[in-house]
C-alpha positions in Angstrom: 0.1 -0.2 -0.2 1.7 3.1 -0.9 -1.1 5.4 1.0 -0.6 9.3 1.1 -2.0 12.1 3.5 -3.0 15.4 2.0 -4.4 18.4 3.6 -5.9 21.2 2.0 -6.4 24.6 3.4 -9.5 26.2 2.7 -9.7 29.9 3.6 -11.1 33.0 3.2 -8.6 35.9 2.1 -8.8 39.7 3.1 -7.3 43.3 2.4 -4.0 42.2 4.7 -1.7 40.2 2.7 0.0 39.8 6.5 -2.8 37.8 7.5 -3.8 35.8 5.0 -0.3 34.5 4.9 -0.6 34.0 8.5 -3.5 31.9 8.0 -1.8 29.7 5.5 0.7 28.7 7.5 -1.3 28.0 10.7 -3.3 25.3 7.8 -0.1 24.0 6.8 0.6 23.5 10.5 -2.2 21.6 11.3 -1.9 19.4 8.3 1.6 18.3 9.3 0.6 17.7 12.5 -2.6 15.7 11.4 0.3 13.7 9.2 0.2 15.4 6.2 2.9 14.6 3.9 1.7 17.1 1.4 -0.3 20.3 1.6 -2.2 22.3 -1.1 -3.0 25.6 -1.0 -5.6 27.4 -3.2 -5.3 30.0 -6.2 -3.8 33.3 -5.1 -3.7 32.5 -1.7 -1.4 35.6 -0.6 -4.3 38.2 -1.5 -8.0 38.9 -2.1 -9.0 38.0 -5.5 -7.8 40.8 -7.3 -8.8 40.1 -10.9 -12.3 41.3 -10.1 -12.3 44.2 -11.6 -9.2 45.6 -14.1 -6.7 48.0 -12.1 -3.1 48.8 -13.3 -2.2 48.9 -9.3 -2.9 45.6 -8.4 0.2 44.7 -10.6 2.2 45.8 -7.7 1.0 42.4 -5.8 3.1 40.7 -8.0 6.7 39.7 -7.3 9.1 37.2 -8.8 10.3 33.4 -8.9 12.5 33.3 -6.7 11.0 36.2 -4.6 9.9 36.9 -0.6 7.4 34.2 -0.5 9.1 31.6 -2.2 11.5 32.4 0.4 9.2 32.1 2.9 7.4 29.1 1.7 10.4 27.0 1.2 11.2 27.7 4.9 7.5 26.8 5.9 7.5 23.5 3.4 11.5 22.6 5.6 10.0 23.6 9.1 7.1 21.1 9.1 8.4 18.7 6.3 5.9 18.5 3.6 5.8 19.0 0.3 3.8 22.2 -0.2 1.5 23.7 -3.4 1.4 27.2 -3.3 0.2 29.8 -6.0 1.4 32.9 -6.7 1.2 35.7 -8.6 4.7 35.9 -10.7 6.2 39.0 -12.3 8.8 37.4 -14.9 9.4 40.6 -16.6 7.9 44.1 -16.5 4.9 44.1 -18.3 5.1 40.3 -18.3 2.9 38.0 -15.4 1.7 34.7 -14.7 -0.6 33.0 -12.6 1.7 30.4 -11.4 1.9 27.4 -8.7 5.0 26.3 -6.7 5.5 23.5 -5.4 8.2 22.7 -2.7 9.9 19.6 -1.6 10.0 18.5 2.3 13.8 20.5 2.3 12.5 23.3 1.5 14.0 23.3 -2.3 12.1 24.4 -5.0 10.2 21.2 -6.8 9.0 23.0 -10.0 6.4 25.1 -11.3 3.7 25.1 -13.6 1.8 28.5 -15.4 -1.5 28.8 -15.5 -2.5 27.8 -19.4 -6.4 28.5 -19.5 -6.8 32.0 -19.0 -10.5 33.3 -18.3 -11.8 36.0 -19.0 -15.8 36.3 -17.9 -17.4 39.2 -15.4 -15.6 39.3 -12.1 -12.8 37.5 -13.7 -11.0 39.6 -15.8 -8.0 37.2 -15.3 -6.8 38.2 -19.4 -6.3 41.8 -18.3 -3.5 40.1 -15.9 -1.8 37.2 -17.4 -0.1 36.0 -19.8 -0.4 32.3 -20.6 1.7 30.0 -19.7 4.5 28.4 -21.5 5.4 25.2 -19.9 3.4 22.8 -20.8 1.5 20.5 -18.9 4.3 18.3 -17.1 3.9 16.9 -13.8 6.3 17.8 -10.7 8.0 14.9 -9.2 8.5 14.8 -5.4 9.0 12.6 -2.7 4.9 12.4 -2.2 4.6 11.6 -5.6 4.5 13.0 -9.2 2.3 16.0 -9.4 0.2 17.0 -11.9 -0.6 20.6 -10.8 -2.7 22.8 -12.8 -4.9 25.9 -11.8 -8.8 26.8 -11.5 -10.0 27.4 -15.1 -7.7 24.8 -16.8 -10.1 22.1 -14.4 -12.4 22.5 -17.1 -10.2 21.5 -20.0 -10.2 17.5 -20.1 -6.5 17.8 -22.5 -5.1 19.5 -19.6 -6.2 16.3 -17.4 -5.0 14.0 -19.9 -2.0 15.7 -20.8 -0.7 15.0 -17.1 -1.6 11.7 -16.7 0.2 10.9 -19.8 3.2 12.4 -18.9 3.0 9.9 -15.3 1.1 12.3 -13.4 0.1 10.0 -10.4 -2.6 12.6 -9.0 -4.0 15.7 -10.1 -4.2 19.1 -8.3 -6.2 22.3 -8.7 -5.9 25.2 -6.5 -8.9 27.4 -7.2 -10.9 30.5 -6.7 -14.6 29.9 -8.1 -17.5 31.2 -6.5 -21.4 32.4 -6.9 -22.4 35.9 -8.0 -24.9 36.7 -5.5 -27.2 37.9 -7.6 -27.5 34.2 -8.8 -31.0 31.8 -8.0 -30.1 29.4 -5.4 -31.1 26.5 -8.4 -28.5 28.3 -10.6 -25.6 28.5 -7.8 -26.3 24.6 -7.3 -25.5 23.6 -10.6 -22.3 25.9 -11.0 -21.1 24.4 -8.0 -22.7 20.3 -9.5 -20.5 21.4 -12.4 -17.5 22.0 -10.9 -17.7 18.6 -8.8 -18.5 16.5 -11.7 -16.0 17.8 -14.4 -13.3 17.3 -11.8 -14.7 13.9 -10.8 -15.0 13.0 -14.5 -11.1 13.5 -15.1 -10.5 11.3 -12.0 -12.1 8.6 -13.4 -11.0 9.5 -17.5 -7.5 9.3 -16.1 -7.7 6.8 -13.2 -6.0 9.0 -11.4 -7.4 10.8 -7.9 -7.6 14.5 -7.9 -7.4 17.3 -5.4 -9.2 20.7 -5.4 -8.8 23.3 -3.3 -10.8 26.4 -2.9 -11.3 29.5 -1.2 -14.3 30.6 0.8 -16.1 34.0 1.7 -16.9 36.9 0.2 -15.0 39.1 -1.5 -16.6 42.6 -2.6 -15.4 44.1 -5.7 -12.4 46.1 -5.2 -14.0 48.7 -7.4 -17.1 48.6 -5.7 -18.8 48.2 -9.3 -20.0 44.9 -9.3 -21.7 42.4 -6.6 -18.6 40.9 -5.6 -17.9 36.9 -5.7 -19.0 34.3 -3.2 -16.3 31.7 -3.0 -18.0 28.6 -2.2 -15.5 26.4 -1.1 -16.1 23.0 -1.0 -12.6 21.8 -2.0 -12.4 18.3 -1.9 -10.8 14.6 -2.9 -11.9 12.4 -5.0 -10.2 8.8 -6.3 -9.2 7.1 -9.7 -13.0 5.9 -9.9 -14.4 9.3 -8.8 -15.4 8.6 -5.7 -15.3 11.4 -2.9 -12.9 10.8 0.0 -13.4 14.1 1.6 -15.5 17.3 1.2 -15.1 20.5 2.9 -18.3 23.0 3.6 -19.5 25.9 1.8 -19.4 28.7 4.0 -16.4 28.5 6.4 -12.6 28.3 6.3 -11.7 24.5 6.7 -8.5 22.2 6.9 -9.3 19.1 5.5 -7.3 15.8 5.3 -7.4 13.2 3.4 -5.7 9.8 3.1 -5.1 8.5 -0.6 -3.8 5.0 -2.1 -1.8 6.1 -5.0 -1.6 2.4 -5.9 -5.5 2.2 -6.9 -4.6 3.8 -9.7 -2.8 0.5 -11.1 -5.4 -1.5 -10.1 -8.1 0.1 -11.7 -6.4 0.8 -14.9 -6.3 -3.1 -15.2 -10.6 -3.4 -15.3 -11.2 0.3 -17.1 -7.7 0.8 -19.7 -8.6 3.7 -21.1 -5.3 4.5 -22.4 -4.7 1.5 -23.4 -7.9 1.8 -26.1 -7.2 5.7 -27.1 -7.3 5.6 -30.7 -4.7 9.0 -31.2 -4.4 8.3 -34.4 -8.3 9.4 -35.2 -8.3 12.3 -33.2 -6.2 14.9 -35.3 -9.3 17.1 -35.9 -8.9 17.7 -31.4 -6.4 20.4 -33.1 -8.7 22.7 -34.6 -10.8 25.1 -32.8 -13.8 23.8 -34.0 -14.9 21.4 -37.2 -16.6 22.9 -39.5 
């Protein structure tokens, strides 16, 4: 058996970066005390979800890698002896910014990074204004806790991204996330959105025969420009096994540390009875490289 205990730190974020980071560190500490060898933080955990509006001043939140946040979280990973998945607003060069996940090994060394590939541009999610699409491809990151297929939020809706990570040897799909409701949406619409979000990711687990970890922020954040209604981040961070079964799920209205135990050996057993990778017909998939089949 190759069991892995994973900590999912679901938190709310405010205008104080110091307080947000302190909440991250406390979650990491608690997860480590509960035996977690891998801890995952949510998308853009250091700050408010600033892409609710377009404001050049928000670029001041970005920082280089390596930089102050990577130095800090490297020391935290080393202190608590955990593999740590973080999410940062990366300043790569003047005028060039990315939404980047940085993974630290348990000794604090940099295991790897992933730059968000799919960038949304929707009301209250104006990420194309801030983030250049990633250029590092879909490459898993090797760590002492396993080979991690780290993707970010909007990436979770695209089966191609999950498949390419699986084909490159990922043992686990990980999605740091910041997704929420428009507070004006009707209750039934909110339920449809949440169900769709969970269903598509559980589908990635099933189609690829590997577990999925999704860590979402929680709580209401007003529009920084005071124009829109703000966002009610819906939490519901969860882990699903390689047949899509729910292993653990957080609530939708409060901060929560969720710890789950995942058996990484199950993937091999499941893929023997559901051999989707064996039965793929690569020679027939050429049209996937087209935007649409007119």
